[in-house]
MMTF fields as JSON, N, C-alpha, C and O atoms, coordinates in Angstrom:
{
  "mmtfVersion": "1.0.0",
  "mmtfProducer": "UNKNOWN",
  "numBonds": 227,
  "numAtoms": 228,
  "numGroups": 57,
  "numChains": 1,
  "numModels": 1,
  "chainsPerModel": [1],
  "groupsPerChain": [57],
  "chainIdList": ["A"],
  "bondAtomList": [4, 2, 8, 6, 12, 10, 16, 14, 20, 18, 24, 22, 28, 26, 32, 30, 36, 34, 40, 38, 44, 42, 48, 46, 52, 50, 56, 54, 60, 58, 64, 62, 68, 66, 72, 70, 76, 74, 80, 78, 84, 82, 88, 86, 92, 90, 96, 94, 100, 98, 104, 102, 108, 106, 112, 110, 116, 114, 120, 118, 124, 122, 128, 126, 132, 130, 136, 134, 140, 138, 144, 142, 148, 146, 152, 150, 156, 154, 160, 158, 164, 162, 168, 166, 172, 170, 176, 174, 180, 178, 184, 182, 188, 186, 192, 190, 196, 194, 200, 198, 204, 202, 208, 206, 212, 210, 216, 214, 220, 218, 224, 222],
  "bondOrderList": [1, 1, 1, 1, 1, 1, 1, 1, 1, 1, 1, 1, 1, 1, 1, 1, 1, 1, 1, 1, 1, 1, 1, 1, 1, 1, 1, 1, 1, 1, 1, 1, 1, 1, 1, 1, 1, 1, 1, 1, 1, 1, 1, 1, 1, 1, 1, 1, 1, 1, 1, 1, 1, 1, 1, 1],
  "groupList": [{"groupName": "MET", "atomNameList": ["N", "CA", "C", "O"], "elementList": ["N", "C", "C", "O"], "formalChargeList": [0, 0, 0, 0], "bondAtomList": [1, 0, 2, 1, 3, 2], "bondOrderList": [1, 1, 2], "singleLetterCode": "M", "chemCompType": "L-PEPTIDE LINKING"}, {"groupName": "THR", "atomNameList": ["N", "CA", "C", "O"], "elementList": ["N", "C", "C", "O"], "formalChargeList": [0, 0, 0, 0], "bondAtomList": [1, 0, 2, 1, 3, 2], "bondOrderList": [1, 1, 2], "singleLetterCode": "T", "chemCompType": "L-PEPTIDE LINKING"}, {"groupName": "ASN", "atomNameList": ["N", "CA", "C", "O"], "elementList": ["N", "C", "C", "O"], "formalChargeList": [0, 0, 0, 0], "bondAtomList": [1, 0, 2, 1, 3, 2], "bondOrderList": [1, 1, 2], "singleLetterCode": "N", "chemCompType": "L-PEPTIDE LINKING"}, {"groupName": "LYS", "atomNameList": ["N", "CA", "C", "O"], "elementList": ["N", "C", "C", "O"], "formalChargeList": [0, 0, 0, 0], "bondAtomList": [1, 0, 2, 1, 3, 2], "bondOrderList": [1, 1, 2], "singleLetterCode": "K", "chemCompType": "L-PEPTIDE LINKING"}, {"groupName": "GLU", "atomNameList": ["N", "CA", "C", "O"], "elementList": ["N", "C", "C", "O"], "formalChargeList": [0, 0, 0, 0], "bondAtomList": [1, 0, 2, 1, 3, 2], "bondOrderList": [1, 1, 2], "singleLetterCode": "E", "chemCompType": "L-PEPTIDE LINKING"}, {"groupName": "LEU", "atomNameList": ["N", "CA", "C", "O"], "elementList": ["N", "C", "C", "O"], "formalChargeList": [0, 0, 0, 0], "bondAtomList": [1, 0, 2, 1, 3, 2], "bondOrderList": [1, 1, 2], "singleLetterCode": "L", "chemCompType": "L-PEPTIDE LINKING"}, {"groupName": "TYR", "atomNameList": ["N", "CA", "C", "O"], "elementList": ["N", "C", "C", "O"], "formalChargeList": [0, 0, 0, 0], "bondAtomList": [1, 0, 2, 1, 3, 2], "bondOrderList": [1, 1, 2], "singleLetterCode": "Y", "chemCompType": "L-PEPTIDE LINKING"}, {"groupName": "VAL", "atomNameList": ["N", "CA", "C", "O"], "elementList": ["N", "C", "C", "O"], "formalChargeList": [0, 0, 0, 0], "bondAtomList": [1, 0, 2, 1, 3, 2], "bondOrderList": [1, 1, 2], "singleLetterCode": "V", "chemCompType": "L-PEPTIDE LINKING"}, {"groupName": "ASP", "atomNameList": ["N", "CA", "C", "O"], "elementList": ["N", "C", "C", "O"], "formalChargeList": [0, 0, 0, 0], "bondAtomList": [1, 0, 2, 1, 3, 2], "bondOrderList": [1, 1, 2], "singleLetterCode": "D", "chemCompType": "L-PEPTIDE LINKING"}, {"groupName": "ALA", "atomNameList": ["N", "CA", "C", "O"], "elementList": ["N", "C", "C", "O"], "formalChargeList": [0, 0, 0, 0], "bondAtomList": [1, 0, 2, 1, 3, 2], "bondOrderList": [1, 1, 2], "singleLetterCode": "A", "chemCompType": "L-PEPTIDE LINKING"}, {"groupName": "GLY", "atomNameList": ["N", "CA", "C", "O"], "elementList": ["N", "C", "C", "O"], "formalChargeList": [0, 0, 0, 0], "bondAtomList": [1, 0, 2, 1, 3, 2], "bondOrderList": [1, 1, 2], "singleLetterCode": "G", "chemCompType": "PEPTIDE LINKING"}, {"groupName": "HIS", "atomNameList": ["N", "CA", "C", "O"], "elementList": ["N", "C", "C", "O"], "formalChargeList": [0, 0, 0, 0], "bondAtomList": [1, 0, 2, 1, 3, 2], "bondOrderList": [1, 1, 2], "singleLetterCode": "H", "chemCompType": "L-PEPTIDE LINKING"}, {"groupName": "GLN", "atomNameList": ["N", "CA", "C", "O"], "elementList": ["N", "C", "C", "O"], "formalChargeList": [0, 0, 0, 0], "bondAtomList": [1, 0, 2, 1, 3, 2], "bondOrderList": [1, 1, 2], "singleLetterCode": "Q", "chemCompType": "L-PEPTIDE LINKING"}, {"groupName": "PHE", "atomNameList": ["N", "CA", "C", "O"], "elementList": ["N", "C", "C", "O"], "formalChargeList": [0, 0, 0, 0], "bondAtomList": [1, 0, 2, 1, 3, 2], "bondOrderList": [1, 1, 2], "singleLetterCode": "F", "chemCompType": "L-PEPTIDE LINKING"}, {"groupName": "SER", "atomNameList": ["N", "CA", "C", "O"], "elementList": ["N", "C", "C", "O"], "formalChargeList": [0, 0, 0, 0], "bondAtomList": [1, 0, 2, 1, 3, 2], "bondOrderList": [1, 1, 2], "singleLetterCode": "S", "chemCompType": "L-PEPTIDE LINKING"}, {"groupName": "CYS", "atomNameList": ["N", "CA", "C", "O"], "elementList": ["N", "C", "C", "O"], "formalChargeList": [0, 0, 0, 0], "bondAtomList": [1, 0, 2, 1, 3, 2], "bondOrderList": [1, 1, 2], "singleLetterCode": "C", "chemCompType": "L-PEPTIDE LINKING"}, {"groupName": "PRO", "atomNameList": ["N", "CA", "C", "O"], "elementList": ["N", "C", "C", "O"], "formalChargeList": [0, 0, 0, 0], "bondAtomList": [1, 0, 2, 1, 3, 2], "bondOrderList": [1, 1, 2], "singleLetterCode": "P", "chemCompType": "L-PEPTIDE LINKING"}],
  "groupTypeList": [0, 1, 2, 3, 4, 5, 5, 6, 7, 4, 8, 9, 5, 10, 11, 4, 12, 13, 0, 3, 14, 15, 14, 1, 3, 9, 14, 1, 12, 5, 12, 8, 16, 3, 5, 9, 9, 15, 0, 9, 4, 5, 4, 12, 12, 11, 15, 4, 5, 6, 2, 3, 13, 5, 2, 5, 5],
  "groupIdList": [1, 2, 3, 4, 5, 6, 7, 8, 9, 10, 11, 12, 13, 14, 15, 16, 17, 18, 19, 20, 21, 22, 23, 24, 25, 26, 27, 28, 29, 30, 31, 32, 33, 34, 35, 36, 37, 38, 39, 40, 41, 42, 43, 44, 45, 46, 47, 48, 49, 50, 51, 52, 53, 54, 55, 56, 57],
  "secStructList": [7, 7, 2, 2, 2, 2, 2, 2, 2, 2, 2, 2, 2, 2, 2, 2, 2, 2, 2, 2, 2, 2, 2, 2, 2, 2, 2, 2, 2, 7, 7, 1, 2, 2, 2, 2, 2, 2, 2, 2, 2, 2, 2, 2, 2, 2, 2, 2, 2, 2, 2, 2, 2, 2, 2, 6, 7],
  "xCoordList": [0.857, 0.0, 0.905, 1.846, 0.595, 1.406, 1.086, 0.085, 1.962, 1.779, 0.479, -0.228, 0.172, -1.045, -2.286, -3.264, -2.245, -3.37, -3.545, -4.67, -2.45, -2.507, -3.13, -3.934, -2.764, -3.36, -4.853, -5.625, -5.265, -6.694, -7.446, -8.513, -6.899, -7.556, -7.633, -8.66, -6.56, -6.574, -7.611, -8.29, -7.734, -8.73, -10.143, -11.022, -10.351, -11.664, -12.018, -13.175, -11.034, -11.272, -11.726, -12.644, -11.083, -11.464, -12.88, -13.637, -13.232, -14.582, -15.631, -16.67, -15.358, -16.321, -16.475, -17.577, -15.38, -15.456, -16.287, -17.086, -16.095, -16.863, -18.348, -19.193, -18.667, -20.069, -20.727, -21.901, -19.979, -20.52, -20.835, -21.894, -19.936, -20.179, -21.349, -22.128, -21.477, -22.614, -23.935, -24.917, -23.967, -25.218, -25.561, -26.738, -24.553, -24.8, -25.422, -26.409, -24.843, -25.353, -26.775, -27.638, -27.022, -28.35, -29.386, -30.507, -29.017, -29.993, -30.385, -31.502, -29.496, -29.842, -30.641, -31.356, -30.529, -31.205, -32.567, -33.398, -32.797, -34.07, -35.207, -35.05, -36.345, -37.5, -38.422, -39.163, -38.375, -39.184, -38.538, -37.397, -39.249, -38.656, -38.226, -37.225, -38.967, -38.593, -37.296, -36.429, -37.171, -35.937, -34.752, -33.647, -34.982, -33.918, -33.458, -32.262, -34.402, -34.05, -33.27, -32.337, -33.654, -32.941, -31.501, -30.572, -31.321, -29.979, -29.15, -27.944, -29.793, -29.087, -28.631, -27.555, -29.462, -29.085, -27.894, -26.977, -27.916, -26.784, -25.518, -24.429, -25.664, -24.517, -23.904, -22.685, -24.749, -24.276, -23.575, -22.543, -24.127, -23.514, -22.138, -21.195, -22.027, -20.731, -19.724, -18.527, -20.198, -19.326, -18.789, -17.606, -19.649, -19.234, -18.237, -17.241, -18.501, -17.571, -16.224, -15.175, -16.256, -15.015, -14.199, -12.99, -14.864, -14.17, -13.618, -12.547, -14.344, -13.853, -12.596, -11.632, -12.613, -11.418, -10.257, -9.111, -10.549, -9.512, -8.876, -7.678, -9.671, -9.151, -8.223, -7.477, -8.264, -7.35, -5.908, -4.959, -5.771, -4.423, -3.699, -2.555],
  "yCoordList": [-1.175, 0.0, 1.24, 1.345, 2.157, 3.369, 4.292, 4.132, 5.249, 6.225, 7.014, 7.288, 7.374, 8.118, 7.283, 7.792, 6.013, 5.122, 4.931, 4.891, 4.817, 4.672, 5.914, 5.801, 7.08, 8.322, 8.37, 8.843, 7.885, 7.852, 6.933, 7.295, 5.753, 4.796, 5.363, 5.232, 5.986, 6.587, 7.705, 7.841, 8.49, 9.559, 8.972, 9.463, 7.935, 7.281, 6.67, 6.719, 6.098, 5.547, 6.634, 6.429, 7.781, 8.9, 9.381, 9.672, 9.461, 9.891, 8.889, 9.278, 7.617, 6.594, 6.561, 6.369, 6.747, 6.784, 7.98, 7.865, 9.121, 10.319, 10.123, 10.479, 9.558, 9.335, 8.321, 8.463, 7.307, 6.325, 6.992, 6.746, 7.827, 8.481, 9.464, 9.587, 10.156, 11.079, 10.328, 10.755, 9.216, 8.461, 7.785, 7.639, 7.375, 6.807, 7.853, 7.586, 9.031, 10.113, 10.475, 10.666, 10.571, 10.944, 9.878, 10.203, 8.619, 7.556, 7.504, 7.098, 7.903, 7.903, 9.139, 9.115, 10.215, 11.463, 11.628, 12.406, 10.911, 11.051, 10.408, 9.335, 11.076, 10.553, 9.738, 8.878, 10.005, 9.253, 7.876, 7.798, 6.801, 5.463, 5.09, 4.395, 5.54, 5.222, 5.921, 5.321, 7.189, 7.916, 7.346, 7.239, 6.986, 6.394, 5.072, 4.779, 4.272, 3.007, 3.243, 2.503, 4.269, 4.626, 5.024, 4.617, 5.81, 6.239, 5.061, 4.995, 4.139, 2.944, 2.097, 1.5, 2.049, 1.325, 2.007, 1.337, 3.323, 4.058, 3.82, 3.686, 3.767, 3.474, 2.127, 2.002, 1.13, -0.202, -0.181, -0.828, 0.552, 0.638, 1.297, 0.848, 2.362, 3.035, 2.154, 2.203, 1.362, 0.413, -0.629, -0.969, -1.13, -2.101, -1.489, -2.122, -0.263, 0.409, 0.646, 0.483, 1.03, 1.231, -0.06, -0.04, -1.176, -2.46, -2.87, -3.471, -2.547, -2.87, -2.063, -2.597, -0.78, 0.031, -0.454, -0.481, -0.833, -1.315, -2.603, -2.825, -3.439, -4.688, -4.454, -5.353, -3.265, -2.96, -2.775, -2.893, -2.484, -2.236, -3.495, -3.455],
  "zCoordList": [0.0, 0.0, 0.0, 0.787, -0.891, -0.969, 0.202, 0.899, 0.386, 1.465, 1.284, 2.254, 0.042, -0.246, 0.053, 0.6, -0.303, -0.01, 1.493, 1.991, 2.202, 3.654, 4.294, 5.22, 3.808, 4.323, 4.045, 4.879, 2.878, 2.545, 3.501, 3.997, 3.761, 4.648, 6.069, 6.735, 6.527, 7.861, 7.95, 8.968, 6.91, 6.871, 6.877, 7.585, 6.095, 6.047, 7.401, 7.819, 8.087, 9.423, 10.387, 11.182, 10.311, 11.167, 10.889, 11.815, 9.622, 9.241, 9.723, 10.257, 9.535, 9.953, 11.471, 11.985, 12.174, 13.638, 14.1, 15.03, 13.452, 13.785, 13.497, 14.319, 12.333, 11.974, 12.91, 13.252, 13.321, 14.261, 15.594, 16.172, 16.086, 17.373, 17.277, 18.222, 16.158, 15.97, 15.917, 16.525, 15.196, 15.093, 16.422, 16.753, 17.178, 18.509, 19.422, 20.108, 19.424, 20.266, 19.859, 20.716, 18.57, 18.086, 18.43, 18.818, 18.289, 18.558, 20.025, 20.346, 20.92, 22.344, 22.742, 23.743, 21.974, 22.328, 21.658, 22.127, 20.578, 19.867, 20.652, 21.235, 20.655, 21.369, 20.459, 20.933, 19.178, 18.217, 18.003, 17.548, 18.322, 18.209, 16.793, 16.614, 15.792, 14.407, 14.01, 13.376, 14.386, 14.072, 14.85, 14.317, 16.1, 16.912, 16.304, 16.288, 15.803, 15.167, 13.875, 13.562, 13.135, 11.903, 12.216, 11.518, 13.253, 13.637, 14.15, 13.91, 14.85, 15.318, 14.133, 14.164, 13.085, 11.872, 11.187, 10.712, 11.142, 10.566, 11.382, 10.824, 12.695, 13.562, 13.185, 13.076, 12.989, 12.619, 11.258, 11.082, 10.311, 8.978, 9.05, 8.399, 9.843, 9.971, 10.705, 10.419, 11.634, 12.328, 11.345, 11.383, 10.474, 9.467, 8.488, 8.136, 8.05, 7.139, 7.81, 7.185, 9.084, 9.836, 9.858, 9.629, 10.133, 10.191, 8.822, 8.743, 7.744, 6.404, 6.081, 5.532, 6.425, 6.191, 7.059, 6.609, 8.286, 9.197, 8.673, 8.851, 8.036, 7.483, 6.292, 5.905, 5.712, 4.606, 5.085, 4.31, 6.372, 6.904, 7.21, 7.664]
}
């Protein structure tokens, strides 16, 4: 993996970690059960994407 590719993966990991934490926070604060479930689903998707990027290393 080139240095540029490694920087891209590290940047993507940071973005996915940030999105996961935002969706986690939102899902716990939302009062509407449907919206909270949607945010929990997004949290799971960002967790999966984070793990896929991590496996590239």
